C-alpha positions, 0 to 999 in steps of 0.5 A: 646113893644109899640114903637112909629111911630108918629112924636114925636122926644122925644119918638123916642130918648127914643126908640133909647136909649132903644135899644142901652142899650139893645144891650149893655146888649147883648139882641136880640131885637124885636120891636113891634110898637103901631099900631100892638100891639093889634093883636100881643099879641095873636100871641106872647102868642102862641109862648111864652118862659118862658125866654122872657122879655118884655120891655115897651116903656118909656116916659110921657104917664103913667096915664090918659092924654094919655089913649090909651098908658096906656090901652096898657100897661095894656094889656101887663101886663095881657097877660104875667103875668108870664114873666119878664116885665120892664117898661122903664123910665117913668113919672106918671100922674094919676088923684087921685084914678082914674078908670084908676089907679085902672085898672093899679093896678089890672093888676100889681097885677097879675104879678110875676116879674114886674119892673118900672123905674121911671124918677123923684122923684115925679113919683117914690114916687107915684109908691111906694105909689100907685102900688101893693107891688109886683111892683119893683120900681126904680128911674132912669134918662130919657133914652135919658139922656144917649146919647152923642150928642155934636159936637165940629165941629158944629158952633153955629149961632146967633140964638135962637130956640124955642121948645114950646108945642101946645097940652093939656100939654101946660101951659099958660105963658105970660112970654114966649112971653115977653122973646121971644120979648126981644130975637128978639132984639138980635137974629134971633128967629126960631120956631120949635118943637120936634113934627113934623106936617109932617108924615115920615115913621120912622123905626129902620134903619132910626130913628137915622138919623131923630133924628140927623137932629132934634138935628142939630137945637139944635147944631147950636143954641146959645140958646134954649127956651122950655117947652118940657121935651125932648126940655130940654134933647136934649139941655142937650145932645147937650150941648146947653144953654137952658131956660126951662119953665114948662108944665101943668103936671109939669113933667119937674119941677120934672125931672129937680129937680131930675137930672138936677138942677146942670147943669150950662147951663140949667136954669129952670124958676120957676113960681115965677120968674119975668121978671127981674129974667128971664133976669138975668138967660139968662145973666148967661147962656151967661156968662157960660163956664161950659158944663159938662153933666154926660151922662155916669153916668146916663147910669150907674144908669140905668144899675145898676137898670136893672142888680141888682134891676130888675134882668136883666143879660148880655147874 
């Protein structure tokens, strides 16, 4: 429910990974895009079966920053309180005890079987402490971390590619500009983003192709610099060295320290790090030979949470 149509490749990758996992579990999947969600709910209610399960798109829009998506989730909870509902791997960002949080809590409280998969320790603890007791809350990785997209035949070029935010979640950091200026002395630096300025009609049939085109920019880069969560994760699943800066709501910080701080080819730049320390992090990345990434372990963690904790069975 609430699959994306806008040009955010991170969210499309989430949807692709969610569908792959549900097909692995043996489910027939019907995707309802955001654009038709409001008009679809009453139609679904008229044709509802007690065995129908509703899976909500995961991501980073749970909370106050992106209110439209939060309102849609509330509408799903209210429309199907007696069916099993699972909200896929998400980060949470409510502004204290905001009116939005109070509305979400009220909607959750009416549900008989609802599970939240939270993708970092901070979001997990927030949900445990602030959602009603009937909510089953589990800590799991981001869905995209289950994908394996490294290609041994893809040649790395002498290119550094940046994937930097331009929206309300950007955290101003002069150190990024200084780092890029230094990198330009050694590499060709190309500016890209995981959100496209161009509109394409992406469907379940072509979503994988579009994602693969985006991932080629990671697979051919010597290094990536990003302040996007899925910039970090795309680098991880393609085994691309990456320097990561935080974003405004710190969801990158929380996910990195929950799951990725032991991955040798990912360097997270803490707020306290100096330009000299950032340069040292870059040199360590260039010298690193360990590109292990446990995507299968991450997938198994999500499967275990779904099968055991959320009561999802193989069909």
